C-alpha positions, 0 to 999 in steps of 0.5 A: 499500500505505501509503495503506491501512495508515496508518490502523493508526497509530491502532489500539488494537492497535498502541498495545498492542504498543508499550506492552507490548513497548517495555519489553523492549529487543529486542522494543521495537526489533522493534515500533518497526521493524514499526510503522514498516514498517506506517505507512511513516513514521518521523515518524508512529511517532516521534510515537506513541512521544512521545505514549505516553511523554507519557501515561506509558504507556512509560518513557524506555528503552522509548521509546528502544528503540521509536525505535531500531526506527523508524530500522530501519523507515524503511529499508523505503521505500528498499528498496521504492523500490530494487526493479527498479532498478539495482545502485547504487540497490539497494546504496544501499538496503542501505547505509541499512539496514545503517547503521541496523541497526548503529547500533541494535545497538551502542545496544542493547548500550550499554543494558547499560552502566550509570552509577548504574543507568541506561544510559550513553547515556540517562544522557548524554541525561538530563544534557544535557536539562532534567528527569529522564526517569527519573522521567517529567519532560520525556519528549518532549524527552528522546526527541527529543534521544536520537533526534537525538543517536543519529543524529549519533553513528551517523554519526560512529561509522560514518563510518570504516566506510564501506568495510566497509559498501560491501563488505557491500552488494556481498556482499548485492547482488552484481554488477559496475558 
């Protein structure tokens, strides 16, 4: 399936959706997720986002929302791989999905916590990265740093909730080991 869909990553229609809907945070997350589902590669989707930002077609916040969506979208491969497998594999796939969904959810909410008019997390990234992403400087590096630091922060934030995530996966995928 992925082999047949990968050419869509070069589709003008996909680029159109990413540039238009990336500016609305929830839609940006959704489009980033769907594009990653389609191309089955978060690396390819993230590369597209960085390219669109470097061309000035999307701003820092739009790029970050799309990148949050790619984090959710990348879990499709684990979900597909877990079909027809044992209980542990299916729960692991769901844990991966929940981890990325919860991370995207709290980051989405943080977009509304502003410092000097900018989302607090993106302001932090802008502070530690050379250039000013809010005026289009060094966007590729800002997006890469935001993506990396989000994933590190997500691991730190969700680590204490491992037990909770395990219980949720047992509800989603019931059964005895």
